[in-house]
C-alpha positions as CSV (number, residue, x, y, z in Angstrom):
1,M,75.7,117.6,80.3
2,K,76.4,114.8,82.0
3,P,80.0,113.9,83.5
4,F,82.3,111.8,81.4
5,K,82.3,108.9,84.2
6,S,84.3,106.4,82.2
7,A,87.5,108.4,82.0
8,L,87.4,108.6,85.8
9,P,90.0,106.0,86.4
10,F,92.4,108.1,84.2
11,A,91.5,111.3,85.8
12,T,92.3,109.5,89.3
13,W,95.7,108.2,87.9
14,L,97.0,111.5,86.6
15,I,96.1,112.9,89.9
16,R,97.7,110.5,91.9
17,I,101.1,110.6,89.5
18,F,101.2,114.6,89.3
19,F,100.1,114.9,92.9
20,A,102.9,112.7,93.9
21,A,105.8,114.4,91.1
22,Y,104.8,117.7,92.4
23,I,105.1,116.3,96.2
24,F,108.4,114.7,95.3
25,I,110.2,117.6,92.9
26,G,109.5,119.8,95.6
27,N,111.0,117.9,98.2
28,I,114.0,116.8,96.7
29,K,116.1,119.9,97.2
30,G,115.1,119.3,101.2
31,V,117.0,115.8,101.2
32,N,120.3,117.6,99.8
33,P,122.2,118.0,101.4
34,I,122.0,115.3,103.9
35,N,121.5,117.5,107.1
36,F,120.1,115.1,110.0
37,E,119.9,117.8,112.3
38,S,117.0,119.6,110.4
39,L,113.5,118.9,110.6
40,N,113.0,119.9,107.3
41,F,115.2,117.1,106.1
42,Y,113.4,114.7,107.7
43,L,109.7,115.8,106.7
44,S,111.2,116.1,103.1
45,L,112.6,113.0,103.0
46,A,109.1,111.5,104.6
47,L,107.4,113.4,101.7
48,L,109.5,111.5,99.0
49,I,108.7,108.6,100.2
50,L,104.9,108.7,101.1
51,S,104.6,110.4,97.3
52,V,106.5,106.7,96.0
53,L,104.1,104.7,98.0
54,L,101.1,107.1,96.9
55,V,101.7,105.8,93.4
56,V,102.6,102.1,94.6
57,G,99.5,102.1,96.5
58,G,97.5,102.3,93.0
59,F,99.1,99.2,92.0
60,T,98.3,97.0,95.3
61,S,94.3,95.4,95.6
62,G,94.3,97.0,98.8
63,Q,93.7,100.8,99.4
64,S,95.5,100.8,103.3
65,I,99.1,102.0,101.5
66,T,97.0,105.0,99.5
67,V,95.2,105.9,102.2
68,V,97.9,106.1,104.8
69,S,100.2,107.6,102.4
70,A,97.7,110.5,102.0
71,I,96.7,110.9,105.5
72,L,100.8,111.2,106.6
73,I,101.4,114.0,103.4
74,G,98.4,115.7,104.4
75,L,99.4,116.1,107.7
76,I,102.8,116.9,107.1
77,L,101.7,119.2,104.3
78,L,99.0,121.0,107.2
79,Y,102.0,121.1,109.7
80,R,104.1,123.0,106.8
81,F,101.1,125.3,106.4
82,V,100.1,126.0,109.7
83,I,103.9,126.4,111.3
84,P,104.8,129.8,109.5
85,T,101.4,130.9,109.8
86,P,101.0,132.4,106.2
87,D,99.4,135.6,104.5
88,L,95.7,134.0,104.2
89,I,95.4,135.4,100.9
90,S,98.6,134.5,98.6
91,E,99.5,132.1,96.5
92,S,101.4,129.7,98.0
93,T,98.5,129.6,101.0
94,F,96.1,128.7,98.1
95,R,98.7,125.9,96.2
96,Q,98.8,124.8,99.8
97,M,95.2,124.4,100.3
98,L,94.7,122.5,97.1
99,L,97.7,119.9,98.1
100,I,95.7,119.4,101.4
101,S,93.0,118.9,99.8
102,V,94.2,116.4,96.7
103,S,95.6,114.9,99.7
104,F,92.0,114.5,101.5
105,F,90.9,113.1,97.9
106,F,92.9,110.1,97.9
107,V,92.4,109.7,102.1
108,C,88.4,109.6,101.0
109,R,88.6,107.7,97.4
110,G,91.6,105.0,98.2
111,N,91.9,103.3,95.3
């Protein structure tokens, strides 16, 4: 069975939109209420901005916005994954690794 390659642009946009929406919705609570002393506030704010830039990067002709946004999202997610030293086998571990993998996909693929 051959892959349905003509739907690849649509699939890429689906991944981009739902990845950005998941990051955005998951971090909106971290910026409300505003707490300038909390590192979580700044990380959540950065993820909100970067998730918007990931979608905006799809509309530009260059790939730099998408790649830079994906790199920074991946680094922040990796930081959040490593710092609390999670259990190796858990649902949240694999969810975090899935998000890091999608971020890496946009680093490699661009637009």
